[in-house]
C-alpha positions as CSV (number, residue, x, y, z in Angstrom):
1,M,0.0,0.0,0.0
2,T,3.0,2.3,-0.6
3,S,1.1,4.3,-3.2
4,V,-1.5,5.7,-0.8
5,V,-1.1,9.4,-0.3
6,W,-1.9,11.3,2.9
7,P,-3.4,14.3,1.1
8,F,-4.7,16.5,3.8
9,V,-3.5,20.1,4.0
10,P,-1.4,20.8,7.2
11,G,-1.7,24.0,9.2
12,F,1.2,26.3,9.3
13,P,3.7,26.7,10.9
14,L,4.7,23.2,9.8
15,T,7.4,21.6,11.9
16,E,10.1,19.6,10.2
17,I,12.7,17.8,12.3
18,L,16.1,16.7,11.2
19,E,17.7,14.1,13.5
20,W,21.3,13.0,13.3
21,R,23.1,10.8,15.7
22,S,26.7,11.2,17.0
23,D,28.9,10.0,19.7
24,L,30.9,12.6,21.6
25,L,34.1,11.7,23.4
26,R,35.6,14.6,25.4
27,A,39.2,14.4,26.7
28,K,41.3,16.9,28.7
29,S,42.5,18.9,25.6
30,A,40.5,17.4,22.7
31,E,37.3,15.7,21.7
32,Q,36.3,13.1,19.2
33,R,33.0,13.4,17.4
34,I,31.7,10.3,15.5
35,A,28.7,10.5,13.2
36,T,26.7,7.2,13.5
37,R,24.0,8.4,11.1
38,A,25.3,10.0,7.9
39,Q,21.8,11.0,6.6
40,P,19.4,12.6,9.0
41,R,16.0,11.2,9.9
42,Q,13.5,13.6,8.5
43,L,10.2,13.9,10.5
44,F,7.1,16.1,9.9
45,R,4.6,17.0,12.6
46,I,1.3,17.5,10.8
47,E,-1.5,19.4,12.3
48,S,-4.7,19.7,10.3
49,L,-8.3,20.9,10.6
50,Y,-10.7,18.3,9.2
51,D,-14.3,18.7,8.2
52,Q,-16.6,15.8,8.8
53,Q,-15.9,14.1,5.5
54,Q,-12.1,14.6,5.8
55,F,-12.2,13.3,9.3
56,S,-14.0,10.2,8.2
57,R,-11.4,9.4,5.6
58,A,-8.4,10.4,7.8
59,Q,-9.4,8.1,10.6
60,S,-10.0,5.1,8.3
61,M,-6.6,5.7,6.6
62,A,-4.8,6.1,9.9
63,K,-6.2,2.8,11.3
64,A,-5.3,1.0,8.1
65,L,-1.9,2.4,7.5
66,T,-0.3,2.9,10.9
67,A,1.9,-0.2,10.4
68,D,2.5,0.5,6.7
69,T,4.3,3.0,4.5
70,L,2.5,5.8,2.6
71,M,3.3,8.9,0.6
72,L,3.4,12.4,2.1
73,P,3.6,15.6,0.1
74,N,6.4,17.8,1.2
75,W,4.3,20.9,1.9
76,A,7.4,23.0,2.7
77,D,8.4,22.7,-1.0
78,L,5.0,23.6,-2.4
79,I,5.0,25.4,-5.8
80,E,1.8,27.2,-6.9
81,Y,1.9,26.0,-10.5
82,G,-1.5,27.0,-11.8
83,A,-3.4,25.5,-14.7
84,I,-2.1,22.2,-16.2
85,S,-3.6,20.4,-19.2
86,A,-4.1,16.7,-19.3
87,A,-1.3,14.6,-21.0
88,V,1.3,17.2,-20.1
89,D,4.6,15.4,-19.4
90,T,6.9,18.4,-18.6
91,L,6.6,20.8,-15.7
92,T,8.6,24.0,-15.9
93,F,9.8,25.7,-12.8
94,D,13.0,26.2,-10.7
95,T,13.9,22.8,-9.2
96,T,17.3,23.7,-7.7
97,T,16.0,24.6,-4.2
98,S,13.8,21.5,-3.6
99,D,14.4,17.9,-2.9
100,Y,13.4,16.4,-6.2
101,T,15.3,13.3,-7.4
102,D,15.6,11.4,-10.7
103,G,13.3,8.4,-10.5
104,G,11.5,10.0,-7.5
105,Q,7.9,10.9,-7.3
106,L,5.9,14.2,-7.1
107,I,2.3,15.1,-6.6
108,V,0.1,17.4,-8.6
109,W,-2.4,18.5,-6.1
110,Q,-5.6,20.6,-6.3
111,S,-7.5,19.3,-3.3
112,D,-7.4,16.4,-0.9
113,T,-9.7,14.5,-3.3
114,V,-8.2,15.8,-6.6
115,F,-4.6,15.0,-7.1
116,E,-2.2,12.8,-9.1
117,V,1.1,11.0,-8.4
118,A,3.8,11.2,-11.1
119,T,7.2,9.7,-11.5
120,I,10.2,11.9,-12.4
121,D,11.9,10.6,-15.6
122,M,14.4,13.5,-16.0
123,L,15.3,16.3,-13.5
124,E,16.8,19.5,-14.8
125,D,17.4,22.9,-13.1
126,A,14.4,24.5,-14.7
127,S,12.1,21.6,-15.6
128,I,10.9,18.1,-14.7
129,T,10.1,15.5,-17.4
130,L,7.6,12.9,-16.2
131,S,7.6,9.3,-17.1
132,A,4.1,9.6,-18.5
133,G,1.7,12.4,-19.3
134,L,-0.7,13.5,-16.6
135,G,-4.1,11.8,-16.6
136,A,-6.2,14.8,-15.8
137,S,-6.3,18.6,-16.2
138,Y,-6.1,21.0,-13.3
139,T,-7.3,24.6,-13.0
140,K,-5.2,25.5,-9.9
141,A,-2.5,22.9,-9.3
142,Y,0.2,22.8,-6.7
143,V,3.3,20.7,-7.2
144,M,5.4,19.1,-4.4
145,P,7.9,16.3,-4.0
146,L,6.5,13.1,-2.5
147,L,8.1,11.4,0.4
148,S,7.8,7.8,1.4
149,V,7.0,7.8,5.1
150,R,5.5,5.9,8.0
151,F,3.7,7.0,11.2
152,V,5.9,7.6,14.3
153,Q,3.0,9.2,16.2
154,P,-0.5,8.0,15.4
155,L,-3.3,10.3,14.5
156,T,-4.9,12.0,17.6
157,V,-7.9,14.2,17.2
158,S,-9.8,16.7,19.3
159,R,-13.4,17.2,18.3
160,A,-14.3,20.1,20.5
161,V,-15.0,22.5,17.7
162,V,-17.9,20.9,15.9
163,P,-18.3,20.3,13.0
164,Y,-14.5,20.3,12.6
165,A,-11.9,18.1,14.1
166,E,-8.3,19.1,15.0
167,G,-5.8,16.3,14.3
168,Q,-2.1,15.8,14.8
169,C,0.2,13.1,13.7
170,Q,3.9,12.7,13.0
171,F,5.6,10.9,10.1
172,V,9.2,9.9,9.4
173,A,10.7,9.6,6.0
174,T,11.8,6.1,5.2
175,T,14.7,7.3,3.0
176,T,16.7,10.5,3.1
177,T,19.5,12.1,1.1
178,D,22.7,13.6,2.4
179,L,22.6,17.2,1.0
180,G,25.8,18.3,2.8
181,D,27.6,21.2,1.1
182,A,29.6,24.0,2.6
183,S,31.3,25.2,-0.6
184,A,29.3,28.5,-0.4
185,Y,31.5,29.5,2.6
186,A,35.1,30.6,2.9
187,T,37.5,28.0,4.2
188,Y,40.1,28.8,6.9
189,R,42.5,26.1,8.2
190,S,40.5,23.4,6.4
191,H,37.2,24.3,7.9
192,P,34.3,26.5,6.7
193,V,33.7,29.9,8.2
194,M,30.0,30.7,9.0
195,T,29.8,34.1,7.3
196,D,26.0,34.1,7.1
197,T,25.0,37.2,9.0
198,R,21.3,36.4,8.8
199,M,21.8,34.2,11.9
200,L,22.3,37.4,13.9
201,A,18.6,38.4,13.5
202,G,17.0,38.7,16.9
203,D,18.6,38.3,20.3
204,L,22.0,36.5,20.5
205,S,22.5,34.8,23.9
206,E,26.0,33.7,24.7
207,R,27.8,32.1,27.6
208,F,31.5,32.0,28.4
209,V,32.9,29.7,31.0
210,R,35.8,27.4,32.0
211,E,34.3,24.1,33.2
212,S,35.7,23.2,36.6
213,E,35.1,21.0,39.7
214,S,35.0,22.4,43.2
215,I,36.8,20.5,46.0
216,D,35.2,21.3,49.3
217,N,35.3,19.1,52.4
218,G,33.3,21.6,54.4
219,T,36.1,22.4,56.9
220,G,38.5,24.7,55.0
221,L,39.3,26.5,51.8
222,I,37.5,25.5,48.6
223,G,39.6,24.3,45.8
224,Q,38.9,24.6,42.1
225,I,40.2,22.3,39.3
226,A,39.6,22.9,35.6
227,D,37.9,20.0,33.9
228,F,39.4,20.7,30.5
229,D,42.3,22.7,29.0
230,Y,40.0,24.7,26.8
231,P,37.3,27.2,27.6
232,I,33.7,26.9,26.6
233,H,31.7,29.4,24.6
234,T,28.1,28.5,24.0
235,S,25.7,30.4,21.8
236,Q,22.6,30.1,19.7
237,M,22.5,30.6,16.0
238,S,19.0,31.6,14.7
239,W,17.9,32.3,11.1
240,H,14.8,34.0,9.8
241,I,14.6,32.6,6.3
242,Q,12.7,34.6,3.6
243,S,13.3,32.7,0.4
244,R,13.6,29.2,-1.0
245,A,17.3,29.7,-2.0
246,E,18.1,30.8,1.6
247,L,16.4,27.8,3.1
248,W,18.1,25.4,0.7
249,A,21.5,26.8,1.5
250,L,20.8,26.5,5.2
251,R,19.6,22.9,4.7
252,Q,22.8,22.1,2.9
253,W,24.8,23.6,5.8
254,L,22.9,21.6,8.4
255,H,23.5,18.4,6.4
256,Y,27.2,19.3,6.2
257,C,27.5,19.6,10.0
258,R,25.8,16.3,10.6
259,G,24.5,17.4,14.0
260,R,27.4,17.6,16.4
261,Q,30.0,16.0,14.2
262,R,31.6,18.6,12.0
263,G,33.1,21.9,13.3
264,F,33.3,25.4,11.8
265,W,34.6,28.8,12.5
266,L,32.2,31.4,13.9
267,P,33.1,35.1,13.9
268,S,31.9,37.1,16.8
269,Y,30.9,40.0,14.5
270,N,32.0,42.2,17.3
271,K,34.7,44.9,17.1
272,D,36.9,42.8,19.4
273,L,40.1,44.5,18.4
274,Q,40.5,48.2,17.3
275,V,43.6,48.9,15.3
276,T,45.5,52.1,16.0
277,A,48.1,51.8,13.2
278,D,48.0,50.8,9.6
279,I,48.3,47.1,8.7
280,T,51.2,46.5,6.2
281,S,51.5,43.5,3.9
282,G,55.0,42.6,5.0
283,G,54.4,43.2,8.7
284,S,53.8,40.4,11.1
285,T,52.2,42.5,13.9
286,I,49.1,44.6,14.4
287,T,48.8,47.4,17.0
288,V,45.4,47.6,18.7
289,Q,43.8,49.4,21.6
290,S,44.4,47.7,24.9
291,V,42.0,44.9,25.7
292,G,44.1,42.8,28.1
293,Y,45.2,40.3,25.4
294,P,48.6,39.6,26.9
295,D,46.9,38.8,30.3
296,F,44.0,36.7,29.3
297,E,44.5,35.4,25.7
298,T,47.1,33.1,24.1
299,V,46.7,32.0,20.5
300,R,43.5,33.3,18.8
301,D,42.2,33.3,15.3
302,I,40.7,36.5,13.9
303,M,38.6,37.8,11.0
304,I,39.7,41.2,9.6
305,E,36.9,42.8,7.6
306,D,37.6,46.0,5.6
307,T,35.1,48.7,4.6
308,S,34.7,47.1,1.2
309,G,33.4,43.9,2.7
310,N,36.5,41.8,2.1
311,R,37.4,39.3,4.8
312,Y,40.8,38.0,5.8
313,Y,41.5,35.3,8.3
314,R,44.7,35.3,10.4
315,R,46.1,33.8,13.6
316,I,47.6,35.7,16.5
317,N,50.4,33.9,18.3
318,S,51.0,36.3,21.2
319,G,50.6,39.8,22.4
320,V,52.6,42.3,24.5
321,A,51.8,45.7,26.0
322,G,52.6,48.7,23.7
323,G,52.8,52.3,24.5
324,G,49.9,54.7,25.1
325,N,47.2,52.1,26.0
326,T,48.0,49.9,23.1
327,E,49.0,46.3,22.6
328,V,51.1,44.7,19.9
329,L,49.9,41.4,18.6
330,T,52.2,39.1,16.7
331,L,50.7,37.1,13.8
332,S,51.7,33.6,12.8
333,A,52.9,35.0,9.4
334,A,53.1,38.2,7.5
335,A,49.7,40.0,7.3
336,G,49.7,39.9,3.5
337,I,47.4,42.9,3.2
338,N,47.7,46.7,3.3
339,L,44.9,48.4,5.2
340,T,44.8,51.9,6.8
341,V,43.1,52.3,10.1
342,A,40.2,53.9,8.3
343,Q,39.8,50.9,6.0
344,V,39.4,48.4,8.8
345,R,35.7,48.0,9.6
346,R,36.2,45.5,12.4
347,I,38.4,42.7,13.7
348,S,36.4,39.9,15.2
349,Y,37.6,36.8,17.1
350,L,37.1,33.5,15.3
351,T,35.9,30.6,17.5
352,Y,35.9,27.0,16.4
353,M,32.4,25.8,17.1
354,R,30.2,22.8,16.5
355,N,26.4,22.3,16.8
356,N,25.4,21.3,20.3
357,A,22.4,19.2,19.2
358,D,21.7,16.3,16.9
359,R,18.0,17.3,16.6
360,I,17.2,20.5,14.8
361,E,13.7,21.8,14.2
362,I,12.7,23.9,11.2
363,Q,9.5,25.9,11.6
364,H,8.0,26.5,8.1
365,Y,5.6,29.5,8.1
366,A,5.1,29.3,4.3
367,P,7.0,27.8,1.4
368,G,10.5,29.5,1.5
369,K,9.8,31.2,4.9
370,A,11.0,29.6,8.0
371,T,12.8,30.0,11.3
372,V,15.6,27.8,12.6
373,S,17.6,27.9,15.9
374,V,20.7,25.8,16.5
375,P,22.6,25.7,19.8
376,V,26.4,25.8,19.2
377,M,29.3,25.1,21.5
378,E,33.1,25.8,21.4
379,A,35.2,22.9,20.5
380,P,39.0,22.4,20.8
381,A,40.6,24.3,17.8
382,P,42.0,21.9,15.1
């Protein structure tokens, strides 16, 4: 019964859940992260409002199919296609930001009783060729990928608002694809740099701590021992997505990270260091206003951003006090750039981070519009 479609329109926001699985082994000065699930599990929490006829069909389908697989339209990838004539075998629209696959299936949907399943024969960036012409015509069609799914939470219904029923169920896709791709981002020291400033929309909550154990026998002084040789910086990255292209790029990024497994560089986007002298290409030092670097920091990575939007990634090996409330920071190599003080927009610290969750929720408010929040945590620098 794998060809049966769950055709009922969900309410928005629609919750999509991506679940990876990783083993995390932390040592004194390092950690090992092992992905035990290369492709995420993809779940959808469907909440729908049924009229009496829809409720009758939904309950019958749920009882019959709870132990079977069925097909679910991916409503987050919905395209408002419009009129389609019978026998048409080519659909023309941008397919580059949706999860269509060669040999996969899609649905042409007009209502929960008027729809058709089609098989993809050839997938191109601007069109889809079907294996056969459509069997009916449609006046206002919607096109979506179809997912093979099964129930992970059965249909539960509240019938307090007569004559309608409010129902909720949850499905998991039986197959998923690894979409991981970080090529859109700059690379520094073999790892991508998260330069997507859309994640800064809204409040950014951060925490800085050195994990430690207290030793207290209750009779004297309290001792303190650091658990690890590296500090911990935790934060929350949040996106407010406004287009299909943005959502697709973020989805590829999340797949690349594989939950907690893969790390990346995250700029603070703060003016952490303020230069007081020009940066010269052959020089291996930069002079900045005093921030206590020699006292509290050791080796740090930085992002230098100029007023033209160019970004340069460098490493600071050490720092010493300079004259007149300045500090001289020594780079690991020559700066390789010439920038005047006025040309430096900001110098931000770079922190090596990883996602701090294997389960990530995407709240779809409409096709191409979504919010995503991901907790992140500092990891030992590679």
